[in-house]
C-alpha positions as CSV (number, residue, x, y, z in Angstrom):
1,M,-14.6,17.0,-10.4
2,K,-15.0,13.0,-12.2
3,N,-17.5,10.9,-10.4
4,I,-15.4,7.7,-9.1
5,N,-16.3,4.4,-10.2
6,L,-16.7,2.6,-7.1
7,P,-16.6,-0.6,-8.3
8,M,-13.9,-0.3,-10.3
9,L,-11.4,1.4,-6.9
10,L,-12.9,-1.4,-4.4
11,L,-11.7,-3.6,-8.0
12,A,-7.9,-2.1,-7.8
13,F,-8.4,-2.3,-3.7
14,L,-8.1,-6.3,-4.0
15,V,-5.4,-6.5,-6.5
16,V,-3.1,-4.5,-4.4
17,L,-4.7,-7.1,-0.8
18,M,-3.9,-10.3,-2.9
19,F,-0.3,-8.3,-2.8
20,I,0.1,-7.7,1.2
21,L,-1.1,-11.0,0.6
22,V,1.4,-13.0,-1.0
23,G,4.5,-10.7,1.0
24,L,2.8,-12.0,4.3
25,S,2.2,-15.0,3.0
26,I,5.9,-15.4,2.0
27,A,6.7,-14.3,5.7
28,F,5.0,-17.2,6.8
29,R,7.0,-18.7,4.7
30,N,4.0,-21.0,3.2
31,I,4.5,-21.9,-0.6
32,W,0.3,-22.6,-1.1
33,F,-0.5,-19.0,0.0
34,I,1.9,-18.1,-1.6
35,L,1.0,-19.8,-5.0
36,L,-3.0,-18.6,-4.2
37,F,-2.7,-15.0,-3.4
38,I,-0.7,-14.3,-6.9
39,L,-2.7,-17.0,-8.8
40,L,-6.1,-14.2,-7.2
41,G,-3.8,-11.2,-7.8
42,F,-3.2,-11.2,-11.6
43,G,-6.8,-12.6,-11.9
44,I,-8.7,-10.2,-10.9
45,F,-5.5,-7.4,-12.5
46,G,-7.2,-9.3,-15.8
47,I,-10.9,-8.9,-15.3
48,V,-10.0,-5.4,-14.0
49,L,-8.0,-5.0,-17.1
50,S,-10.8,-6.5,-20.1
51,R,-12.9,-4.3,-17.9
52,K,-12.1,-1.4,-18.3
53,K,-10.7,-1.7,-22.1
54,G,-14.7,-3.1,-22.6
55,K,-16.0,0.2,-21.5
56,K,-14.4,2.0,-24.4
């Protein structure tokens, strides 16, 4: 069984949390939080992809 890469797992959960918060922000109809969480979600996703690409 492979070892779990804990930092990458936590970053993945953080990305999912950002997009869940986008949905919550849409429910509360707050455009600033919608934009903030979308930008944070894509930013963290970009960091995760760049770290994963650098490990190969």
